[in-house]
C-alpha positions as CSV (number, residue, x, y, z in Angstrom):
1,M,145.7,78.0,144.8
2,L,146.9,80.9,141.8
3,D,145.3,83.7,140.9
4,V,146.0,84.5,137.5
5,K,145.3,87.7,136.6
6,L,146.6,91.2,134.6
7,K,144.7,94.0,136.6
8,L,144.5,96.8,133.5
9,D,143.0,100.1,134.0
10,R,142.0,102.2,131.3
11,A,143.3,105.0,132.7
12,T,146.3,103.6,133.3
13,K,148.8,101.8,131.2
14,P,151.0,99.0,132.4
15,S,154.6,99.2,132.3
16,G,156.2,96.4,129.9
17,V,157.2,95.2,133.2
18,D,153.6,94.3,134.1
19,L,152.9,92.8,130.4
20,L,156.2,90.5,130.5
21,A,154.9,88.8,133.8
22,A,151.5,88.7,131.7
23,V,152.6,87.2,128.9
24,I,155.4,85.2,130.7
25,G,154.8,84.6,134.4
26,I,151.5,83.9,136.6
27,F,150.5,86.7,138.9
28,M,150.1,84.7,142.5
29,R,147.6,85.4,144.8
30,D,150.3,86.6,146.9
31,G,151.7,89.2,144.4
32,K,154.8,87.6,143.4
33,I,155.1,86.2,139.8
34,L,155.5,82.7,138.8
35,V,158.3,81.7,136.5
36,T,158.3,78.5,135.2
37,G,161.2,77.5,133.4
38,A,163.9,79.9,135.7
39,A,166.9,77.5,135.0
40,G,166.4,78.3,131.2
41,F,167.7,81.0,129.3
42,I,164.3,83.0,128.4
43,G,162.7,82.1,132.0
44,F,166.1,83.0,133.4
45,H,166.6,86.4,131.8
46,V,162.7,86.8,132.8
47,A,163.0,86.1,136.3
48,Q,166.3,88.8,136.4
49,R,164.3,91.7,134.5
50,L,161.3,91.3,137.3
51,L,163.5,91.2,139.9
52,G,165.1,94.3,138.7
53,A,161.6,96.1,138.7
54,G,161.6,95.1,142.6
55,R,158.6,92.0,141.9
56,E,159.3,88.7,144.0
57,V,159.7,86.0,141.5
58,V,158.4,82.2,142.5
59,G,161.2,80.1,139.6
60,L,159.9,76.8,139.2
61,D,161.9,74.3,137.0
62,V,163.1,70.6,136.6
63,V,166.4,71.0,135.5
64,N,166.4,68.7,133.4
65,D,169.8,67.3,130.7
66,Y,168.4,68.9,127.7
67,Y,171.2,70.6,127.8
68,D,174.2,70.9,130.3
69,P,172.7,71.1,133.7
70,R,175.4,73.0,135.2
71,L,174.8,76.1,133.0
72,K,171.4,76.0,134.5
73,E,172.4,75.3,137.8
74,A,175.1,78.8,138.1
75,R,171.7,80.8,136.6
76,L,170.1,79.5,139.6
77,D,172.3,80.0,141.9
78,M,172.7,84.1,140.3
79,L,168.7,84.5,140.7
80,K,168.9,82.6,144.5
81,A,171.3,85.2,145.6
82,V,168.7,88.1,144.8
83,P,166.2,89.4,147.3
84,G,162.4,88.2,146.4
85,F,163.9,84.7,144.4
86,S,163.0,81.6,145.7
87,F,163.3,78.6,143.9
88,I,161.0,75.3,143.6
89,K,162.6,72.4,141.8
90,L,160.0,70.2,140.3
91,N,160.6,66.5,140.0
92,S,161.6,64.8,136.7
93,S,159.0,62.5,137.2
94,I,155.7,64.8,137.9
95,A,156.6,66.4,135.0
96,R,156.8,63.5,132.5
97,R,153.0,62.5,133.0
């Protein structure tokens, strides 16, 4: 179950990373951030930025052949090398429904 929320305290301003996660990712109940399309250009860079800020990231992607899957796999290899990143490969037959 995902708990989608962004806690904004009127006394403090959220960080740029918090806002980025709120717009692009989904906050999960355990504090991790789900980034869809993690193997793509935008998702990869979002995940990198969040990991660089010390966040735990769960990447989700189909890794289809819309463009070179080798590029997507290379991006995922870079993300998998960073502590705090885990990846879920979505079955493409489920994604088409």
